[in-house]
C-alpha angles and dihedrals in degrees: 000000000000125000134162131063133306108286093015107058125167127198135221116201115254097230127171088256095055091042092054092050092056090084090070108125090353101286147096121258091262108055126213095282105128098064117108120202113205089202093057106033128059121238132209139072094307095058108115093225100151096055089044093051091047091050092048090052089051094052091046088053090047090054092050094045091049092053091049094051097251097132098168093052091044093053092048093049091047091049090051090051094047091051099045102034108087106177118224096208138025088254091055087051090052090049089053092048093048093053091046088054091053093050093046090049092050087052088055094251096129095159090051092047096051100072091049092051093045092051092049092050092050093047098048093042112143093330093082108025100184097046090040089055091051091052094049091049091053092045092049093049091051091052092046093048092050093046095242115169091236091055097095093044091051090046091054090049092049094050092048093050095047092046088065093056128086095209111115094197090053091049090051089058087074091071096083090045089053090051091051091050091050089057091057120087122241140060094262092059091047092051091049089049090053091049092048093052092046092054092042093056099044111107101225 
């Protein structure tokens, strides 16, 4: 796994332990931060690309550090990203919030992660189905893991939304939700876990 900055990379060994932890909140250690959408982000000489790239590298590093149990480094990297990343659109803001939710959850701060995930889910809504689905999956898992009453309802919603998509990586993000559901008592939770795993394993 590669961290660091261009020209001065550092590497963290890809061990079985780090590999197994990548399933946390349905993602890899480095989230989907390097994609640029021409429909969402302005172009031209006034685009603040360098600060944005630096911030995205910081939040990617925060995600990796959180998964590897380096909480101090993760918090510093996340703080750097939050300070330097000034989103250009509401969808960029939602992207930032969603990744902050993932890092906070990996750090064990589920209550802190929840508002970020909820804001991202509301912002993406139906306007961006794939990213909206990712946000709802993260939000549902947080509620299930904390035992919130709405957890099962959100889980059902997440499975239904993802089932309509043809993105295999997005479907695979249901695996951690399924694991969280399996840890909950009751037949309803078990049935939702079965549904989530079924959707996650279907090759769309």
